[in-house]
N, CA, C and O atoms as a GROMACS GRO file, in nm:
protein
  320
    1MET      N    1  -5.818  -0.262  -0.908
    1MET     CA    2  -5.745  -0.384  -0.880
    1MET      C    3  -5.692  -0.374  -0.739
    1MET      O    4  -5.638  -0.272  -0.698
    2ALA      N    5  -5.708  -0.482  -0.666
    2ALA     CA    6  -5.655  -0.483  -0.527
    2ALA      C    7  -5.511  -0.537  -0.524
    2ALA      O    8  -5.480  -0.634  -0.594
    3LEU      N    9  -5.429  -0.478  -0.447
    3LEU     CA   10  -5.286  -0.521  -0.435
    3LEU      C   11  -5.268  -0.589  -0.304
    3LEU      O   12  -5.290  -0.529  -0.199
    4TRP      N   13  -5.228  -0.717  -0.307
    4TRP     CA   14  -5.196  -0.793  -0.190
    4TRP      C   15  -5.047  -0.820  -0.188
    4TRP      O   16  -4.988  -0.853  -0.291
    5ALA      N   17  -4.988  -0.806  -0.073
    5ALA     CA   18  -4.841  -0.825  -0.058
    5ALA      C   19  -4.814  -0.954   0.016
    5ALA      O   20  -4.875  -0.980   0.120
    6GLY      N   21  -4.724  -1.034  -0.034
    6GLY     CA   22  -4.692  -1.160   0.029
    6GLY      C   23  -4.559  -1.143   0.106
    6GLY      O   24  -4.457  -1.100   0.053
    7LEU      N   25  -4.569  -1.180   0.237
    7LEU     CA   26  -4.449  -1.171   0.322
    7LEU      C   27  -4.389  -1.309   0.342
    7LEU      O   28  -4.460  -1.406   0.369
    8ALA      N   29  -4.253  -1.316   0.328
    8ALA     CA   30  -4.182  -1.443   0.332
    8ALA      C   31  -4.145  -1.475   0.478
    8ALA      O   32  -4.029  -1.466   0.516
    9CYS      N   33  -4.240  -1.510   0.555
    9CYS     CA   34  -4.218  -1.546   0.697
    9CYS      C   35  -4.118  -1.658   0.714
    9CYS      O   36  -4.044  -1.662   0.812
   10TYR      N   37  -4.114  -1.748   0.618
   10TYR     CA   38  -4.028  -1.865   0.624
   10TYR      C   39  -3.876  -1.826   0.620
   10TYR      O   40  -3.790  -1.906   0.655
   11LYS      N   41  -3.846  -1.700   0.576
   11LYS     CA   42  -3.709  -1.656   0.565
   11LYS      C   43  -3.650  -1.622   0.703
   11LYS      O   44  -3.528  -1.619   0.718
   12ALA      N   45  -3.736  -1.594   0.806
   12ALA     CA   46  -3.692  -1.553   0.934
   12ALA      C   47  -3.592  -1.660   0.993
   12ALA      O   48  -3.622  -1.780   0.998
   13GLY      N   49  -3.476  -1.612   1.034
   13GLY     CA   50  -3.378  -1.705   1.092
   13GLY      C   51  -3.295  -1.779   0.985
   13GLY      O   52  -3.209  -1.858   1.022
   14GLN      N   53  -3.315  -1.758   0.861
   14GLN     CA   54  -3.251  -1.831   0.757
   14GLN      C   55  -3.150  -1.737   0.679
   14GLN      O   56  -3.166  -1.615   0.676
   15GLU      N   57  -3.052  -1.796   0.621
   15GLU     CA   58  -2.959  -1.729   0.534
   15GLU      C   59  -3.028  -1.703   0.395
   15GLU      O   60  -3.093  -1.793   0.342
   16ASP      N   61  -3.013  -1.588   0.340
   16ASP     CA   62  -3.064  -1.553   0.211
   16ASP      C   63  -2.945  -1.544   0.111
   16ASP      O   64  -2.886  -1.437   0.091
   17ARG      N   65  -2.914  -1.653   0.053
   17ARG     CA   66  -2.790  -1.660  -0.030
   17ARG      C   67  -2.799  -1.569  -0.157
   17ARG      O   68  -2.697  -1.543  -0.221
   18TYR      N   69  -2.919  -1.521  -0.191
   18TYR     CA   70  -2.936  -1.443  -0.307
   18TYR      C   71  -2.933  -1.292  -0.274
   18TYR      O   72  -2.948  -1.209  -0.364
   19ALA      N   73  -2.915  -1.257  -0.147
   19ALA     CA   74  -2.919  -1.120  -0.103
   19ALA      C   75  -2.779  -1.048  -0.104
   19ALA      O   76  -2.768  -0.935  -0.057
   20GLY      N   77  -2.683  -1.110  -0.154
   20GLY     CA   78  -2.552  -1.044  -0.154
   20GLY      C   79  -2.503  -1.011  -0.015
   20GLY      O   80  -2.498  -1.097   0.074
   21ALA      N   81  -2.467  -0.886   0.003
   21ALA     CA   82  -2.411  -0.844   0.134
   21ALA      C   83  -2.507  -0.858   0.250
   21ALA      O   84  -2.466  -0.864   0.365
   22GLY      N   85  -2.642  -0.863   0.218
   22GLY     CA   86  -2.742  -0.876   0.319
   22GLY      C   87  -2.785  -1.020   0.346
   22GLY      O   88  -2.894  -1.043   0.398
   23GLN      N   89  -2.699  -1.117   0.310
   23GLN     CA   90  -2.739  -1.261   0.319
   23GLN      C   91  -2.775  -1.306   0.461
   23GLN      O   92  -2.853  -1.399   0.478
   24ASN      N   93  -2.719  -1.239   0.564
   24ASN     CA   94  -2.747  -1.276   0.701
   24ASN      C   95  -2.851  -1.191   0.771
   24ASN      O   96  -2.879  -1.209   0.889
   25GLU      N   97  -2.907  -1.100   0.696
   25GLU     CA   98  -3.006  -1.004   0.751
   25GLU      C   99  -3.124  -1.080   0.818
   25GLU      O  100  -3.165  -1.044   0.928
   26TRP      N  101  -3.173  -1.180   0.756
   26TRP     CA  102  -3.286  -1.255   0.814
   26TRP      C  103  -3.243  -1.336   0.936
   26TRP      O  104  -3.328  -1.377   1.015
   27ARG      N  105  -3.115  -1.359   0.955
   27ARG     CA  106  -3.067  -1.433   1.068
   27ARG      C  107  -3.047  -1.342   1.191
   27ARG      O  108  -3.059  -1.385   1.306
   28THR      N  109  -3.016  -1.213   1.162
   28THR     CA  110  -2.979  -1.122   1.272
   28THR      C  111  -3.085  -1.017   1.306
   28THR      O  112  -3.088  -0.967   1.419
   29ASP      N  113  -3.170  -0.984   1.213
   29ASP     CA  114  -3.273  -0.878   1.238
   29ASP      C  115  -3.405  -0.943   1.255
   29ASP      O  116  -3.464  -0.992   1.159
   30SER      N  117  -3.456  -0.943   1.380
   30SER     CA  118  -3.584  -1.003   1.407
   30SER      C  119  -3.704  -0.911   1.380
   30SER      O  120  -3.818  -0.951   1.400
   31ASP      N  121  -3.677  -0.790   1.335
   31ASP     CA  122  -3.790  -0.694   1.316
   31ASP      C  123  -3.823  -0.674   1.168
   31ASP      O  124  -3.906  -0.588   1.138
   32ILE      N  125  -3.762  -0.747   1.072
   32ILE     CA  126  -3.787  -0.731   0.934
   32ILE      C  127  -3.932  -0.746   0.901
   32ILE      O  128  -3.990  -0.661   0.834
   33LEU      N  129  -3.994  -0.851   0.946
   33LEU     CA  130  -4.135  -0.873   0.914
   33LEU      C  131  -4.227  -0.770   0.972
   33LEU      O  132  -4.324  -0.729   0.909
   34ALA      N  133  -4.194  -0.726   1.097
   34ALA     CA  134  -4.274  -0.624   1.160
   34ALA      C  135  -4.266  -0.493   1.088
   34ALA      O  136  -4.368  -0.425   1.074
   35ARG      N  137  -4.144  -0.453   1.041
   35ARG     CA  138  -4.127  -0.332   0.964
   35ARG      C  139  -4.204  -0.342   0.828
   35ARG      O  140  -4.265  -0.245   0.783
   36GLN      N  141  -4.200  -0.460   0.767
   36GLN     CA  142  -4.272  -0.476   0.642
   36GLN      C  143  -4.422  -0.459   0.662
   36GLN      O  144  -4.489  -0.394   0.582
   37VAL      N  145  -4.473  -0.516   0.769
   37VAL     CA  146  -4.615  -0.506   0.799
   37VAL      C  147  -4.655  -0.361   0.821
   37VAL      O  148  -4.755  -0.314   0.766
   38GLY      N  149  -4.576  -0.290   0.901
   38GLY     CA  150  -4.602  -0.145   0.927
   38GLY      C  151  -4.605  -0.063   0.801
   38GLY      O  152  -4.696   0.018   0.781
   39GLU      N  153  -4.506  -0.083   0.715
   39GLU     CA  154  -4.500  -0.008   0.584
   39GLU      C  155  -4.615  -0.045   0.491
   39GLU      O  156  -4.673   0.042   0.427
   40LEU      N  157  -4.645  -0.169   0.482
   40LEU     CA  158  -4.755  -0.214   0.395
   40LEU      C  159  -4.889  -0.167   0.440
   40LEU      O  160  -4.970  -0.123   0.358
   41LEU      N  161  -4.915  -0.176   0.570
   41LEU     CA  162  -5.046  -0.135   0.617
   41LEU      C  163  -5.066   0.018   0.617
   41LEU      O  164  -5.179   0.067   0.620
   42ALA      N  165  -4.953   0.092   0.613
   42ALA     CA  166  -4.962   0.239   0.604
   42ALA      C  167  -4.986   0.282   0.457
   42ALA      O  168  -5.022   0.398   0.432
   43ASP      N  169  -4.967   0.194   0.363
   43ASP     CA  170  -4.985   0.226   0.221
   43ASP      C  171  -5.129   0.199   0.184
   43ASP      O  172  -5.175   0.085   0.188
   44LYS      N  173  -5.198   0.303   0.148
   44LYS     CA  174  -5.344   0.291   0.118
   44LYS      C  175  -5.366   0.211  -0.010
   44LYS      O  176  -5.480   0.169  -0.033
   45GLN      N  177  -5.267   0.186  -0.093
   45GLN     CA  178  -5.281   0.107  -0.213
   45GLN      C  179  -5.276  -0.042  -0.185
   45GLN      O  180  -5.315  -0.121  -0.271
   46VAL      N  181  -5.230  -0.085  -0.064
   46VAL     CA  182  -5.224  -0.225  -0.031
   46VAL      C  183  -5.358  -0.272   0.034
   46VAL      O  184  -5.399  -0.220   0.137
   47ALA      N  185  -5.421  -0.369  -0.027
   47ALA     CA  186  -5.548  -0.416   0.024
   47ALA      C  187  -5.534  -0.524   0.130
   47ALA      O  188  -5.627  -0.547   0.207
   48GLY      N  189  -5.417  -0.590   0.136
   48GLY     CA  190  -5.404  -0.693   0.235
   48GLY      C  191  -5.263  -0.756   0.230
   48GLY      O  192  -5.181  -0.725   0.143
   49ILE      N  193  -5.240  -0.843   0.326
   49ILE     CA  194  -5.114  -0.912   0.337
   49ILE      C  195  -5.132  -1.060   0.344
   49ILE      O  196  -5.219  -1.110   0.416
   50ALA      N  197  -5.052  -1.130   0.273
   50ALA     CA  198  -5.056  -1.283   0.277
   50ALA      C  199  -4.926  -1.327   0.344
   50ALA      O  200  -4.819  -1.274   0.314
   51LEU      N  201  -4.936  -1.423   0.436
   51LEU     CA  202  -4.819  -1.468   0.511
   51LEU      C  203  -4.781  -1.605   0.460
   51LEU      O  204  -4.864  -1.695   0.460
   52TYR      N  205  -4.655  -1.623   0.415
   52TYR     CA  206  -4.610  -1.749   0.363
   52TYR      C  207  -4.503  -1.805   0.454
   52TYR      O  208  -4.406  -1.734   0.481
   53ARG      N  209  -4.512  -1.902   0.494
   53ARG     CA  210  -4.563  -2.030   0.503
   53ARG      C  211  -4.640  -2.048   0.630
   53ARG      O  212  -4.593  -2.005   0.736
   54ALA      N  213  -4.754  -2.110   0.624
   54ALA     CA  214  -4.839  -2.121   0.747
   54ALA      C  215  -4.765  -2.190   0.862
   54ALA      O  216  -4.781  -2.152   0.978
   55GLY      N  217  -4.687  -2.288   0.831
   55GLY     CA  218  -4.611  -2.359   0.937
   55GLY      C  219  -4.519  -2.267   1.012
   55GLY      O  220  -4.505  -2.282   1.134
   56THR      N  221  -4.456  -2.171   0.946
   56THR     CA  222  -4.368  -2.077   1.014
   56THR      C  223  -4.444  -1.986   1.106
   56THR      O  224  -4.396  -1.955   1.215
   57VAL      N  225  -4.560  -1.943   1.065
   57VAL     CA  226  -4.644  -1.853   1.148
   57VAL      C  227  -4.706  -1.930   1.264
   57VAL      O  228  -4.707  -1.879   1.376
   58LEU      N  229  -4.755  -2.051   1.243
   58LEU     CA  230  -4.824  -2.127   1.342
   58LEU      C  231  -4.732  -2.198   1.441
   58LEU      O  232  -4.765  -2.212   1.559
   59SER      N  233  -4.615  -2.243   1.390
   59SER     CA  234  -4.518  -2.314   1.474
   59SER      C  235  -4.377  -2.274   1.439
   59SER      O  236  -4.303  -2.353   1.381
   60PRO      N  237  -4.337  -2.149   1.474
   60PRO     CA  238  -4.205  -2.108   1.440
   60PRO      C  239  -4.095  -2.184   1.513
   60PRO      O  240  -4.115  -2.232   1.625
   61GLU      N  241  -3.978  -2.196   1.448
   61GLU     CA  242  -3.869  -2.259   1.515
   61GLU      C  243  -3.821  -2.168   1.625
   61GLU      O  244  -3.849  -2.048   1.628
   62ALA      N  245  -3.746  -2.230   1.718
   62ALA     CA  246  -3.696  -2.153   1.829
   62ALA      C  247  -3.595  -2.046   1.784
   62ALA      O  248  -3.540  -2.054   1.675
   63GLY      N  249  -3.574  -1.948   1.870
   63GLY     CA  250  -3.473  -1.845   1.840
   63GLY      C  251  -3.527  -1.729   1.763
   63GLY      O  252  -3.638  -1.682   1.790
   64ILE      N  253  -3.452  -1.682   1.668
   64ILE     CA  254  -3.488  -1.558   1.597
   64ILE      C  255  -3.622  -1.573   1.517
   64ILE      O  256  -3.694  -1.474   1.498
   65GLN      N  257  -3.653  -1.691   1.474
   65GLN     CA  258  -3.780  -1.709   1.399
   65GLN      C  259  -3.898  -1.688   1.492
   65GLN      O  260  -3.996  -1.624   1.452
   66THR      N  261  -3.892  -1.738   1.615
   66THR     CA  262  -3.996  -1.716   1.708
   66THR      C  263  -4.008  -1.568   1.744
   66THR      O  264  -4.119  -1.514   1.752
   67GLU      N  265  -3.897  -1.504   1.764
   67GLU     CA  266  -3.893  -1.362   1.791
   67GLU      C  267  -3.952  -1.278   1.677
   67GLU      O  268  -4.032  -1.188   1.700
   68ALA      N  269  -3.910  -1.308   1.553
   68ALA     CA  270  -3.958  -1.235   1.435
   68ALA      C  271  -4.102  -1.251   1.411
   68ALA      O  272  -4.168  -1.154   1.376
   69VAL      N  273  -4.158  -1.370   1.428
   69VAL     CA  274  -4.300  -1.397   1.412
   69VAL      C  275  -4.377  -1.322   1.523
   69VAL      O  276  -4.482  -1.264   1.498
   70GLY      N  277  -4.325  -1.324   1.644
   70GLY     CA  278  -4.389  -1.256   1.754
   70GLY      C  279  -4.395  -1.103   1.731
   70GLY      O  280  -4.497  -1.040   1.760
   71LYS      N  281  -4.291  -1.047   1.681
   71LYS     CA  282  -4.293  -0.904   1.656
   71LYS      C  283  -4.386  -0.874   1.538
   71LYS      O  284  -4.452  -0.770   1.537
   72MET      N  285  -4.392  -0.964   1.437
   72MET     CA  286  -4.481  -0.938   1.324
   72MET      C  287  -4.628  -0.948   1.371
   72MET      O  288  -4.712  -0.869   1.327
   73THR      N  289  -4.659  -1.044   1.458
   73THR     CA  290  -4.790  -1.061   1.509
   73THR      C  291  -4.831  -0.932   1.590
   73THR      O  292  -4.942  -0.880   1.578
   74ASP      N  293  -4.738  -0.886   1.671
   74ASP     CA  294  -4.768  -0.762   1.745
   74ASP      C  295  -4.796  -0.646   1.658
   74ASP      O  296  -4.884  -0.566   1.688
   75ALA      N  297  -4.723  -0.635   1.547
   75ALA     CA  298  -4.743  -0.526   1.453
   75ALA      C  299  -4.878  -0.536   1.390
   75ALA      O  300  -4.945  -0.435   1.370
   76LEU      N  301  -4.919  -0.656   1.357
   76LEU     CA  302  -5.053  -0.676   1.296
   76LEU      C  303  -5.163  -0.645   1.395
   76LEU      O  304  -5.265  -0.587   1.357
   77ARG      N  305  -5.146  -0.682   1.524
   77ARG     CA  306  -5.244  -0.650   1.624
   77ARG      C  307  -5.261  -0.503   1.648
   77ARG      O  308  -5.372  -0.454   1.670
   78THR      N  309  -5.151  -0.432   1.643
   78THR     CA  310  -5.148  -0.287   1.663
   78THR      C  311  -5.225  -0.218   1.549
   78THR      O  312  -5.296  -0.119   1.569
   79ALA      N  313  -5.208  -0.273   1.430
   79ALA     CA  314  -5.264  -0.207   1.308
   79ALA      C  315  -5.415  -0.223   1.298
   79ALA      O  316  -5.481  -0.141   1.235
   80VAL      N  317  -5.469  -0.326   1.358
   80VAL     CA  318  -5.611  -0.350   1.340
   80VAL      C  319  -5.691  -0.308   1.457
   80VAL      O  320  -5.813  -0.323   1.456
   0.00000   0.00000   0.00000
């Protein structure tokens, strides 16, 4: 069975009200997606990565979302 991981790109730059003390992590840390990509691609049990939501990846909002998607894209390029 192949394991695919879904990354929540749409969370970049947003508050995560369900994250408790980490609710602002997605607002302040632009490298979350890049770190997730690195860890997932290093895991031999992960067959691939799905990016959610296409609009976020193709047309990120200004600021931290643009920075986060850029770092994630760089991490993907480096891995392949």
